[in-house]
Short mmCIF file of the C-alpha atoms (twelve columns), coordinates in Angstrom:
data_MODEL
# 
_entry.id   MODEL 
# 
loop_
_atom_site.group_PDB 
_atom_site.id 
_atom_site.type_symbol 
_atom_site.label_atom_id 
_atom_site.label_alt_id 
_atom_site.label_comp_id 
_atom_site.label_asym_id 
_atom_site.label_seq_id 
_atom_site.Cartn_x 
_atom_site.Cartn_y 
_atom_site.Cartn_z 
_atom_site.pdbx_PDB_model_num 
ATOM 1  C CA . UNK A 1  145.744 112.345 -5.409 1 
ATOM 2  C CA . UNK A 2  143.943 109.834 -3.250 1 
ATOM 3  C CA . UNK A 3  143.693 110.187 0.476  1 
ATOM 4  C CA . UNK A 4  145.137 107.472 2.610  1 
ATOM 5  C CA . UNK A 5  143.032 106.102 5.425  1 
ATOM 6  C CA . UNK A 6  144.198 107.223 8.819  1 
ATOM 7  C CA . UNK A 7  145.395 104.405 11.045 1 
ATOM 8  C CA . UNK A 8  143.748 104.554 14.451 1 
ATOM 9  C CA . UNK A 9  145.572 103.226 17.463 1 
ATOM 10 C CA . UNK A 10 143.551 101.764 20.298 1 
ATOM 11 C CA . UNK A 11 144.252 102.955 23.781 1 
ATOM 12 C CA . UNK A 12 142.864 101.362 26.935 1 
ATOM 13 C CA . UNK A 13 141.716 98.130  25.285 1 
ATOM 14 C CA . UNK A 14 139.939 95.650  27.519 1 
ATOM 15 C CA . UNK A 15 141.077 92.085  27.209 1 
ATOM 16 C CA . UNK A 16 138.276 89.594  26.562 1 
ATOM 17 C CA . UNK A 17 137.875 86.075  25.324 1 
ATOM 18 C CA . UNK A 18 137.274 85.160  21.696 1 
ATOM 19 C CA . UNK A 19 133.706 84.025  22.414 1 
ATOM 20 C CA . UNK A 20 132.898 87.344  24.082 1 
ATOM 21 C CA . UNK A 21 134.234 89.253  21.071 1 
ATOM 22 C CA . UNK A 22 132.099 87.111  18.762 1 
ATOM 23 C CA . UNK A 23 128.985 87.714  20.879 1 
ATOM 24 C CA . UNK A 24 129.556 91.465  20.919 1 
ATOM 25 C CA . UNK A 25 130.141 91.579  17.160 1 
ATOM 26 C CA . UNK A 26 126.967 89.570  16.450 1 
ATOM 27 C CA . UNK A 27 124.894 91.864  18.671 1 
ATOM 28 C CA . UNK A 28 126.430 94.931  17.026 1 
ATOM 29 C CA . UNK A 29 125.509 93.564  13.587 1 
ATOM 30 C CA . UNK A 30 121.905 93.029  14.741 1 
ATOM 31 C CA . UNK A 31 121.617 96.541  16.154 1 
ATOM 32 C CA . UNK A 32 123.306 98.375  13.255 1 
ATOM 33 C CA . UNK A 33 120.847 100.433 11.251 1 
ATOM 34 C CA . UNK A 34 117.871 99.797  13.538 1 
ATOM 35 C CA . UNK A 35 115.851 102.451 15.277 1 
ATOM 36 C CA . UNK A 36 116.499 101.774 18.958 1 
ATOM 37 C CA . UNK A 37 114.110 104.293 20.524 1 
ATOM 38 C CA . UNK A 38 111.281 104.971 18.035 1 
ATOM 39 C CA . UNK A 39 108.940 106.519 20.631 1 
ATOM 40 C CA . UNK A 40 111.541 109.009 21.822 1 
ATOM 41 C CA . UNK A 41 112.507 109.876 18.238 1 
ATOM 42 C CA . UNK A 42 108.895 110.578 17.265 1 
ATOM 43 C CA . UNK A 43 108.382 112.707 20.373 1 
ATOM 44 C CA . UNK A 44 111.520 114.720 19.600 1 
ATOM 45 C CA . UNK A 45 110.451 115.225 15.972 1 
ATOM 46 C CA . UNK A 46 107.002 116.392 17.061 1 
ATOM 47 C CA . UNK A 47 108.481 118.764 19.639 1 
ATOM 48 C CA . UNK A 48 111.067 120.215 17.260 1 
ATOM 49 C CA . UNK A 49 108.586 120.634 14.409 1 
ATOM 50 C CA . UNK A 50 106.647 123.227 16.402 1 
ATOM 51 C CA . UNK A 51 109.735 125.324 17.107 1 
ATOM 52 C CA . UNK A 52 110.324 127.939 14.420 1 
ATOM 53 C CA . UNK A 53 113.621 129.312 15.700 1 
ATOM 54 C CA . UNK A 54 115.910 128.301 18.494 1 
ATOM 55 C CA . UNK A 55 116.896 130.956 21.040 1 
ATOM 56 C CA . UNK A 56 120.623 131.515 21.242 1 
# 
């Protein structure tokens, strides 16, 4: 049996012009898959690598 995709309903949608939607989609395509904060990511990796166990 295959699973059906769940249909998501949008709530609180902002109305915007077609050109604005196109601009947002083009920017989202450019950003997708890129590392946005490489310095912060490297710092976090370095910090977490020295921790052997996390206190709970």
